[in-house]
KOLVOVO-750271 format. One record per residue (C-alpha): x, y, z. Coordinates in steps of 0.25 Angstrom, whole numbers, padded with zeros to 4 digits, always signed. Each point is the difference from the previous one (the first is absolute). Example, Ala and Ser with C-alpha at 12.3 -4.5 7.8 and 13.67 -1.06 7.14 Angstrom:
2
+0049-0018+0031+0006+0014-0002
END
This chain:
601
+0000+0000+0000+0005+0014-0004+0004+0010+0011-0010+0012+0000+0007+0012-0006-0004+0008+0013+0009-0009+0008+0012+0000-0010+0011+0011+0001+0002+0004-0015+0013+0001-0006+0004+0013-0007-0007+0004-0012+0011-0001-0010-0007-0003-0013-0012+0008-0004-0010-0002-0012-0007+0012-0005-0012-0003-0008-0005+0011-0009+0011+0009-0006-0008+0013-0002+0005+0013+0006-0002-0005+0014+0005-0014-0001+0013+0005-0007+0002+0010+0011-0001-0010+0010+0009-0009-0007+0010+0011-0001+0000+0002+0015+0002-0015+0003+0011-0001-0010+0008+0012+0005-0002-0005+0014+0007-0013-0004-0012-0009-0002-0001-0010-0011-0012+0004-0008-0008-0008-0009-0009+0009-0009-0012-0007-0006-0010+0006-0010-0009-0007-0011+0005+0011-0010+0014-0002-0005+0000+0015-0004-0003+0004+0015+0011-0009+0005+0010+0007-0011-0005+0014+0004+0002-0004+0015+0015-0003-0003+0001+0013-0008-0006+0008+0011+0010-0006+0010+0012+0002-0009-0004+0015-0002-0003+0002+0015+0013-0006+0005+0008+0008-0010-0006+0013+0005+0003-0005+0014+0015-0002-0004+0000+0014-0007-0005+0006+0013+0010-0008+0008-0011-0007+0008+0006-0014-0004+0013-0005-0006+0002-0006-0014+0003-0014+0007-0013+0002+0009-0008+0003-0013+0006-0013-0007-0003-0008+0012-0015+0005+0001-0003-0002-0015+0006-0015+0001-0009-0003+0012-0013+0004-0008-0005-0011-0010-0013+0000-0007-0010-0011-0004-0013-0002-0006-0004-0012+0007-0005-0001+0015+0008-0013+0002+0013+0009+0001-0005+0004+0014+0002-0014+0005+0013+0004+0008-0005+0013+0005+0000+0002+0015-0010+0012-0002-0010+0002-0011-0005+0014-0002-0012+0001-0011-0002+0014-0006-0011-0004-0010-0012+0008-0004-0010+0003+0011-0010-0012-0003-0003-0011+0009-0001-0010-0012+0014+0004-0004+0006-0001+0014-0007-0012+0004+0005-0007-0013+0014+0004+0004-0001-0005+0014-0007-0013-0003+0011-0003-0011+0011+0004+0011-0006-0011+0010+0005-0011-0010+0014+0007-0003+0006+0006+0013+0005-0007+0012-0009-0001+0012+0008+0011+0008+0000+0010-0011-0007+0013+0004-0010+0005-0011-0002+0015+0000-0011+0008-0007+0003+0015-0004-0014+0003-0001-0005+0013+0006-0015-0002-0002-0003-0015+0001-0002-0008+0012+0012-0007+0004-0008-0009+0009-0008-0005-0012+0012-0003-0008+0006-0007+0012-0012-0009+0002+0001-0005-0015+0014-0004+0002+0004-0014+0005+0008+0006+0011-0007+0013+0004+0010+0002+0012+0011+0003-0009-0008+0011-0008+0001+0015+0003+0000+0013-0006+0013+0008-0004-0004+0014-0005+0011+0008-0006-0002+0014-0005+0003+0006-0013+0011+0002-0004+0005-0012+0008+0015+0004+0000-0003+0014+0006-0012-0002+0009+0004-0005+0014-0014-0005+0005-0003-0015-0001-0014-0004+0006+0001-0014+0006-0014-0006+0000-0005-0011+0008-0013-0008-0001-0006-0008+0012+0007-0012-0006+0014+0005-0002+0011-0006+0008+0008+0009+0009+0013-0006-0005-0003+0004-0014-0003+0015+0004+0013+0000+0008+0008-0005-0012-0006+0010-0010+0001+0011+0010+0015-0003+0002+0002+0000-0015-0007+0013-0002+0010+0006+0011+0012-0006-0008-0005+0006-0013+0001+0014+0007-0015+0001+0001-0009+0004+0012-0010-0011+0002-0014+0003+0006-0008-0011+0005-0015+0001-0004-0013-0009+0000-0007-0004-0012-0010+0010-0005+0000+0007-0014+0010+0011-0002+0007-0004+0013+0005+0013+0007+0006+0009-0010-0009-0003-0012-0012-0001+0009+0002+0015+0004+0006+0004-0014-0011-0005-0009-0011+0006+0008+0007+0014-0002+0002-0003-0015-0014-0004-0002-0005+0013+0007+0009+0008-0009-0005-0007-0013-0015+0003+0005+0004+0015+0003+0005+0001-0015-0012-0008-0006-0009+0010+0007+0007+0012-0007+0003+0006+0014+0015+0003-0004+0009-0003-0012+0009-0012+0000+0012+0010+0001-0006+0008+0012-0003-0013+0007+0014-0006-0002+0007+0014+0003-0008+0002+0013+0004-0014+0006+0014+0002-0004+0002+0014+0005-0010-0001+0012+0004-0013+0005+0015-0002-0005-0004-0012-0008+0010-0005-0011-0012-0002-0010-0014+0005-0001-0011-0010+0001-0004+0000-0015+0014-0001-0005+0002-0012+0010-0012-0007-0005+0006+0001-0014+0013-0006+0005-0007-0011+0008-0009-0003-0011-0015+0004+0000-0004-0014-0002+0008-0005+0012-0006+0011+0009-0014-0004-0004+0003-0015+0003+0006+0004+0014-0012+0009+0003-0010-0011-0004+0007-0010+0010+0000+0011+0011-0014+0003-0002-0005-0014+0000+0005-0001+0014-0002+0013+0006-0013+0005-0007+0005+0014+0002-0004+0009-0011+0014+0007+0001+0005-0013-0006-0011-0002-0011+0008+0003-0013-0003+0013-0006-0007-0002-0013+0011+0007-0008+0009-0012+0004-0009-0010-0007-0002+0009-0012+0015+0002-0002+0004-0014+0002-0011-0006-0009+0005+0010-0011+0014-0005+0002+0005+0014+0005+0007-0007+0012+0011+0011+0002+0015+0001-0004+0000-0015-0004-0010+0003-0011+0005+0014-0003-0013+0007+0005-0008+0000+0013-0003+0013+0008+0011+0006-0008+0005-0003-0014+0015-0005-0002+0010+0000-0011-0001-0015-0002-0005-0012+0007+0010-0002+0012+0005+0014-0001-0001+0010+0013+0001+0012-0009-0014+0007+0001-0004+0007-0013-0011+0011-0003-0014-0005-0003-0014+0006-0001-0001+0002+0015+0014+0007+0002-0002+0014+0005+0004+0011-0010+0013+0008+0004-0002+0015+0000-0015-0001-0002-0007+0013+0000-0007+0003+0013-0010+0011+0005+0007+0013+0003+0004+0000+0015+0000+0010+0011+0012+0007+0004+0006-0005+0014+0010+0009+0006-0003-0001+0015-0005-0012+0008-0007-0001+0014+0002-0012+0008-0010-0003+0012+0006-0008+0011+0012-0001+0008+0003-0015+0001+0010-0009-0008-0008-0001-0012-0003+0015-0001+0014+0004+0003+0005-0010-0011-0009+0006-0010+0004+0014+0003+0014-0004-0002-0002-0006-0013-0007+0013-0005+0010+0009+0005+0012-0008-0006-0007+0001-0014+0000+0016+0002-0015+0002+0005-0003+0010+0011-0006-0008+0011-0009+0005+0011+0000-0011+0011-0012+0001+0009-0001-0007+0013-0011+0001+0011+0009+0009+0007+0012+0009-0004+0009-0009+0009-0004-0013-0007+0003+0006-0013+0013+0005+0005+0003-0014+0005-0003-0006-0014+0009+0010-0007+0011-0004+0010-0002-0014-0004+0001+0004-0015+0013+0007+0004+0006-0013+0006-0004-0008-0012+0007+0010-0009+0012-0001+0008+0001-0015-0001-0001+0002-0015+0012+0010+0000+0007-0010+0009-0002-0011-0010+0004+0009-0012-0014+0000-0006+0000+0015+0000+0008+0012+0004-0001+0008+0012-0004+0012-0008-0011-0007-0007-0005-0006+0014+0000+0015+0005-0008+0005-0012-0010-0012+0001-0003+0003+0015-0001+0015-0003-0012-0003-0009-0008-0006+0011-0008+0009+0009-0006-0006+0012-0014+0005+0005-0010-0003+0010-0012+0006-0008-0006-0005-0013-0003+0014-0003+0014+0000-0006-0005-0009-0011-0007+0012-0006+0010+0001-0012+0005-0014-0002-0003-0007-0014-0001-0014+0006-0005-0003+0014+0003-0014+0005-0004-0007+0013+0008-0011+0007-0008+0000+0014-0006-0012+0007-0007-0011-0008-0014+0004+0005-0010+0004-0010-0007+0010+0010+0013+0007+0002+0004+0001-0014-0014+0005-0004+0001+0011+0010+0013+0004-0006-0005+0000-0014-0011+0009+0004+0011+0009+0006+0008-0001-0013-0013+0004-0008-0001+0013+0008+0015+0004+0000+0005-0004-0013-0001+0009-0012-0008-0004-0012+0007-0010-0009+0009-0006+0011+0001-0015-0001-0004-0007+0013+0006-0014+0003-0001-0011+0010+0011-0010+0003-0010-0010+0005+0004-0015-0002-0014-0006+0003-0011+0010+0001-0009+0005-0011+0006+0012-0007-0014+0004-0005-0005+0002+0014+0011+0010+0002-0004+0007-0013-0015+0001+0005+0004+0007+0012+0004+0012-0009-0008+0009-0010+0010-0004-0011+0001-0015-0001+0006+0001-0014+0013+0006+0006+0002-0012+0010+0009-0012-0003+0008-0011+0008+0015+0000+0000+0004-0012+0008+0015+0001+0004+0007-0012+0006+0008+0000+0013+0011+0005+0000-0004+0010-0010+0014+0006-0004+0005-0015-0003-0013-0006-0006-0002+0003-0015-0015-0004-0001-0012+0010+0000-0014-0006-0002-0008+0011-0007-0014-0003+0004-0010+0007-0009-0015+0000+0004-0012+0001-0009+0000+0015+0002+0015+0003-0001+0002+0010-0012+0009-0004-0011+0010+0011+0002+0001-0003+0015+0004-0014-0004+0010+0004-0011+0006+0010+0010+0003-0010+0011+0006-0009-0010+0009+0011-0004+0004+0004+0014+0003-0015+0003+0010+0001-0011+0006+0013+0005+0002-0006+0014+0006-0013-0006-0011-0009+0004-0006-0011-0009-0015+0003-0001-0010-0012-0002-0015+0003-0003-0011-0006+0009-0015+0001+0001-0005+0004+0014-0003-0014+0007+0006-0006+0012+0015-0003+0000+0002+0006-0013+0011-0009-0007+0010-0004+0010-0008-0002+0013-0011-0007-0007+0011-0010-0005+0009+0000+0012-0009-0002+0012-0008-0012-0005+0014-0007-0001+0004+0004+0014-0014-0004+0005+0002-0014-0006+0014-0001+0006-0007+0002+0014-0010-0011-0004+0011-0010-0003+0006+0003+0014-0014-0001+0007-0002-0013-0007+0013-0005+0005+0004-0003-0014+0014+0007+0001+0008+0008+0009+0003+0015+0000+0014-0002-0003-0003-0010-0011-0010+0008-0007+0009+0013+0000+0012-0008-0005-0009-0006-0011-0005+0013-0005+0014+0006+0000+0008-0011-0006-0011-0006-0009-0007+0013-0004+0011+0010+0001-0008+0009+0010+0009+0010+0007-0007-0004+0013-0008-0012+0005-0015+0003+0003+0001+0000+0015+0012+0009+0000-0008+0009-0009-0012+0000+0009+0008+0003+0012+0006+0012-0007-0013+0005-0006-0007-0002+0014-0011-0010+0003-0010+0010+0003+0002+0007-0013+0000-0013-0008-0013-0004+0007-0007+0013-0004+0004-0002-0014-0005-0014+0000-0013+0004+0005-0002+0011-0010+0003-0010-0011-0010-0010+0005-0010+0011+0002+0002+0005-0014+0000-0013-0008-0008-0009+0009+0008-0012-0003+0001-0010+0012+0015-0003-0004+0003+0014+0004-0005-0001+0014+0011+0003+0009+0007-0012+0006-0005-0002+0015+0015-0001+0005+0002+0014-0006-0012+0005+0008+0004-0007+0013+0014+0006-0001-0005+0014-0002-0010-0002+0012+0012-0004+0008+0008+0013-0003+0010-0008-0008+0001+0009-0012+0014-0003-0005+0014+0007+0002-0007+0013+0005-0004-0007+0013+0011-0010+0000-0008-0012-0003-0009-0004-0012+0002-0014-0007+0014+0001+0006+0006+0007+0012+0010+0011-0001+0010+0007+0010-0006+0013+0005+0007+0012-0005
END
């Protein structure tokens, strides 16, 4: 009688078979070969096998040119990679990794065939990110040796590997592939079996919402992508990323996620089906959300939807002076931005003392810029001279643009807009920096709603390049044109949004953060593993829990409530864990405790 795998210490995984030599399979093969493993590459297509060899030759040649490996190391790596078109070649493998198309039928055929080919102790890994590892394991003759090993694209560059266990997987198999991942220079994260696992489970919901936002014509593809890159520091915008992943692949993953969660946020946006069925699957076909030079190219080319450069816009209004209402971090940051661009700025606080404190904060910020060599001492002095602090909004009488950055409270903002209406001259543009409240409600507090617009800056305003320009149904064309022109002059990137909760960035960011909280709440993964997965697998500058603690859990909860109230989608309801932490006063870094604890300053 054979010894159960769970009781058998496994020998090192020296020989690895990779089945499916597409982009991902070839990348995994390269990682293994460069790490000293003997790699058996298997693909039913001789052309795919030949292309895999050519890709590995080109990639390792680049590595030698960049001095990342020697000629001898390259020769050894290439010698360790052999290709075949028959599954029987996997007979001597210690580990088999299948990276075939996301189809149960195809993967089950591969696993059944392997049952008759490989040794009893050989570990079988699936590279799926959408299908059930448990279901694939149950169809195998030895389910205890089947697990998921999810690399990220491009495999040589991306550090994250999700090690996926089913309820049937032997701990020794998990330990063996975890050790291998570490030896490959990767960072393994242990996860349970559910569609999307951690990284894709969070990523694809966000991508789906972005596709739905584009389909609803809320914002252009260029503005959606620019907003998420500039507002969140992401390496790619969501629609460009969908084209890279493959629109058809994204649809498959979302279908699998929705079949389990029944969460409407996972129900694939209809545009994904339309593009997939038309063969417009992204870069690999040459066209998806964007158009590309050729199939497989990453060079975007102009098409019918590309915005015209230098398009004629309505004549704008002249802006020479700006009034900024507020004395907090955001208000002082915005005042600094305008002054740096040469505008005269009236900075109004609730008292003269608060306004003076805000100006002093700007002075310190400018001094840091001087110390870092970003501006001269003379330029800093001239910038500070352009700012006039005041404790009275009466001093906004002659400004061309009045912009509020006060508390995120509709009643307070409406009262302030009523004051703007009384003191500001006719033709002055009145703007709100709200991130979640209806701009039109501020506009209706005035007798000139056509002059009111949203200008949502991001914190810290001097550093962040994005401004969401929020036009209401009442905003005049020349007001919109003027604000876009002003954004260019202050060196910000404007994106156009309609007046609905969350605009672009928060409407896409906060459901993602909420879903991360639900993962912890359901004990699916730990804070650290989720943060690591999104940074290493998605290229995010911060993990979701790091970001939540920085933003503030109370602020996050308020935005979640606004989104849920506006869209009435059950999937947008704030996670109970977030509500409990806020009720307990655990608001993040500012209180010393949120999802994590922090040293008090």
